[in-house]
C-alpha positions as CSV (number, residue, x, y, z in Angstrom):
1,X,35.7,49.7,73.8
2,X,33.5,48.3,71.1
3,X,34.8,45.6,68.8
4,X,34.7,46.8,65.2
5,X,35.5,43.3,64.1
6,X,32.0,42.3,65.1
7,X,30.6,43.6,61.8
8,X,29.5,40.7,59.7
9,X,29.0,38.3,62.6
10,X,25.7,36.4,62.3
11,X,23.8,34.5,64.9
12,X,22.4,31.0,64.4
13,X,18.9,31.1,62.8
14,X,16.0,30.2,65.2
15,X,12.2,30.1,65.1
16,X,9.7,32.5,66.5
17,X,6.1,31.2,66.7
18,X,3.6,34.0,66.5
19,X,1.0,32.9,69.0
20,X,-2.5,34.3,69.6
21,X,-2.1,34.3,73.4
22,X,1.3,36.1,73.2
23,X,-0.1,38.7,70.8
24,X,-3.0,39.4,73.3
25,X,-0.6,39.6,76.3
26,X,1.6,42.0,74.4
27,X,-1.3,44.1,73.4
28,X,-2.6,44.3,77.0
29,X,0.8,45.1,78.3
30,X,1.1,48.0,75.9
31,X,-2.4,49.2,76.7
32,X,-3.9,48.5,73.3
33,X,-7.6,48.2,72.8
34,X,-7.3,47.2,69.1
35,X,-9.7,44.2,68.5
36,X,-7.4,43.0,65.7
37,X,-4.8,42.2,68.4
38,X,-7.2,41.2,71.2
39,X,-10.3,39.5,69.8
40,X,-9.6,37.7,66.5
41,X,-8.7,34.0,66.3
42,X,-6.2,35.0,63.5
43,X,-4.9,38.0,65.6
44,X,-2.6,40.3,63.8
45,X,0.6,41.1,65.7
46,X,1.2,44.7,66.7
47,X,4.2,46.3,64.8
48,X,6.5,46.2,67.8
49,X,5.5,42.6,68.8
50,X,8.6,41.3,67.0
51,X,10.7,42.6,70.0
52,X,9.6,39.5,71.7
53,X,12.1,37.6,69.6
54,X,14.5,38.5,72.4
55,X,12.8,35.9,74.6
56,X,13.2,33.2,72.0
57,X,16.7,33.7,70.6
58,X,19.1,31.1,71.9
59,X,22.5,32.4,73.1
60,X,24.1,31.4,69.8
61,X,21.3,33.2,67.9
62,X,22.2,36.6,69.3
63,X,25.4,38.1,67.9
64,X,25.2,41.3,70.1
65,X,27.8,40.1,72.6
66,X,30.4,40.2,69.8
67,X,30.2,44.0,69.9
68,X,31.7,43.9,73.4
69,X,30.0,47.1,74.7
70,X,30.6,47.9,78.4
71,X,27.3,47.4,80.1
72,X,27.9,50.4,82.4
73,X,28.3,52.7,79.4
74,X,25.9,51.2,76.8
75,X,22.3,51.8,76.1
76,X,19.6,51.0,73.5
77,X,19.6,54.1,71.2
78,X,17.1,53.3,68.5
79,X,14.7,50.6,67.2
80,X,13.2,50.5,63.7
81,X,10.9,47.9,62.0
82,X,10.4,47.5,58.3
83,X,7.5,45.4,57.0
84,X,7.4,44.0,53.5
85,X,3.7,43.1,53.6
86,X,1.0,42.7,56.3
87,X,2.3,42.1,59.9
88,X,2.4,38.4,60.8
89,X,-0.7,36.8,62.2
90,X,-1.2,34.2,64.9
91,X,-0.2,30.8,63.7
92,X,2.8,32.1,61.7
93,X,6.3,30.6,62.2
94,X,9.1,33.0,61.5
95,X,12.8,32.1,61.0
96,X,14.9,34.8,62.6
97,X,18.5,35.6,61.8
98,X,20.4,38.5,63.4
99,X,23.7,40.0,62.2
100,X,25.9,42.9,63.2
101,X,26.0,45.3,60.2
102,X,27.9,48.4,61.5
103,X,30.1,49.8,64.2
104,X,31.0,53.4,64.0
105,X,31.9,56.4,66.2
106,X,30.8,60.0,66.5
107,X,31.9,62.9,68.6
108,X,29.4,63.6,71.4
109,X,27.8,67.0,72.0
110,X,29.1,67.2,75.5
111,X,32.6,65.9,74.6
112,X,33.8,62.4,74.4
113,X,33.4,59.8,71.7
114,X,30.2,57.8,71.2
115,X,30.4,54.4,69.6
116,X,27.3,53.0,67.8
117,X,26.6,49.4,66.8
118,X,23.8,48.2,64.5
119,X,22.2,44.8,64.6
120,X,19.7,43.7,61.9
121,X,17.3,40.9,62.4
122,X,15.4,39.4,59.4
123,X,12.1,37.6,59.9
124,X,11.3,35.1,57.1
125,X,8.1,33.1,56.8
126,X,7.9,29.4,56.0
127,X,7.9,30.1,52.2
128,X,11.2,32.0,52.5
129,X,9.6,35.4,52.0
130,X,11.1,38.3,54.0
131,X,8.2,39.4,56.2
132,X,10.0,42.1,58.4
133,X,13.3,43.5,59.4
134,X,14.3,44.9,62.8
135,X,17.1,47.4,63.0
136,X,18.5,48.0,66.5
137,X,21.1,50.6,67.3
138,X,23.0,50.6,70.6
139,X,25.4,53.3,71.8
140,X,28.4,53.3,74.2
141,X,29.8,56.4,75.8
142,X,33.5,57.0,76.0
143,X,33.4,57.0,79.8
144,X,30.8,56.1,82.5
145,X,28.4,58.8,83.6
146,X,29.2,60.5,86.9
147,X,26.9,62.0,89.4
148,X,28.3,65.6,88.9
149,X,27.9,65.5,85.1
């Protein structure tokens, strides 16, 4: 059962260095041939590159565990990115802060309750300007899936 009291919990702020090599590796891994990602010294990060923040967040930077989803019944339901200017380039350092913004339930189409939780991560540059926001929604089913379902 999800913990609705997780709403408002914020992780510790941490840094994400946007590195040229990591941008290239991400682009290659996602089968991109865009030279803006692969060939430029000041490579631009692909829009979904910010997902790599998950590799850099220290345990205290990720508030998701406070939601208390059951790993056998939870899954990643949706991911959204909002940019407030151009995507970050190689050499940019971003300060990242994640917080749980919502926990709510809906009735599932096949019966049973679905519980959703939303985590927002803000990416701020060295001047304090909001560069991007990631909005991740997870869902937990009321009961584990069965083979005969």
